[in-house]
C-alpha positions in Angstrom: 27.6 3.5 -0.3 30.4 3.1 -2.7 30.2 1.3 -6.1 27.5 -1.0 -7.2 25.7 -2.6 -4.2 22.4 -3.6 -2.8 20.9 -2.1 0.4 17.8 -3.5 2.1 15.6 -2.2 4.9 12.0 -1.7 6.1 9.8 1.2 5.3 7.4 2.6 7.9 5.8 5.4 5.8 4.5 4.5 2.3 1.8 6.5 0.5 -0.1 4.0 -1.7 -3.7 5.2 -1.9 -4.8 2.7 -4.6 -2.3 0.1 -3.6 0.5 1.4 -5.8 3.3 3.3 -4.1 3.5 7.1 -4.9 5.8 8.3 -2.1 7.9 6.7 0.6 10.2 7.7 3.4 13.6 6.0 3.8 16.4 7.0 6.2 14.6 10.2 7.1 14.2 11.4 3.5 11.0 11.6 1.5 11.1 10.0 -2.0 8.7 10.5 -4.9 8.1 7.6 -7.2 8.6 9.0 -10.8 7.8 5.8 -12.6 6.9 2.1 -12.0 9.2 0.0 -14.1 7.5 -3.3 -13.3 5.1 -5.0 -10.9 4.8 -8.6 -9.8 3.2 -10.8 -7.2 4.8 -13.8 -5.5 2.3 -16.2 -4.0 3.3 -17.7 -0.7 2.6 -21.2 0.6 -0.8 -21.6 -1.0 -0.7 -25.3 0.1 -0.8 -24.1 3.7 -4.0 -22.2 3.1 -5.6 -25.2 1.4 -4.8 -27.6 4.2 -6.1 -25.4 7.1 -9.6 -25.3 8.4 -11.6 -22.3 7.2 -11.9 -20.7 10.7 -8.1 -20.4 11.1 -7.3 -19.0 7.6 -6.9 -15.4 8.9 -4.0 -16.5 11.2 -1.8 -17.8 8.3 1.0 -15.8 7.0 1.9 -17.7 3.8 4.5 -15.1 2.6 2.5 -13.7 -0.3 4.1 -10.4 -1.5 3.4 -7.8 -4.1 6.5 -6.0 -5.5 7.1 -2.9 -7.6 10.4 -1.8 -9.2 10.3 1.9 -9.3 12.5 4.9 -10.2 12.4 7.4 -7.3 14.4 10.2 -5.8 14.2 12.7 -2.9 16.0 15.3 -5.1 18.4 15.0 -8.0 19.2 11.9 -9.9 16.7 9.0 -10.0 17.7 5.6 -8.6 16.0 2.2 -8.8 14.3 0.6 -5.8 12.2 -2.5 -5.3 9.3 -1.9 -2.9 7.7 -5.0 -1.5 4.5 -5.3 0.5 3.8 -8.3 2.6 0.1 -9.2 1.9 -0.5 -10.6 5.4 1.2 -8.0 7.6 1.0 -5.0 5.3 4.7 -4.3 6.1 6.8 -2.7 3.3 10.4 -3.6 2.5 12.9 -1.8 0.3 15.8 -2.9 -1.8 18.0 -0.2 -3.3 20.0 -1.2 -6.4 22.9 1.3 -6.3 
């Protein structure tokens, strides 16, 4: 990647024992989170949950996400990444700010 840019992808291996990411693997390399710069939650379509019968609530993916901006590195210089976990599916997404 040359210059300032943004890369996005999905993460399959994230170690987050208490919910906060400590390690992750991206593009075949293991990264250690050195510090969490910020954390935020984005609620999804809460109105969808409110309008659906209680028995079907587990089937709704309203897009709620929890995100962490972290400094991490496999080796060498630290870089900034946004790690985002989808609350319904548990899938992780990464954005690298290069």
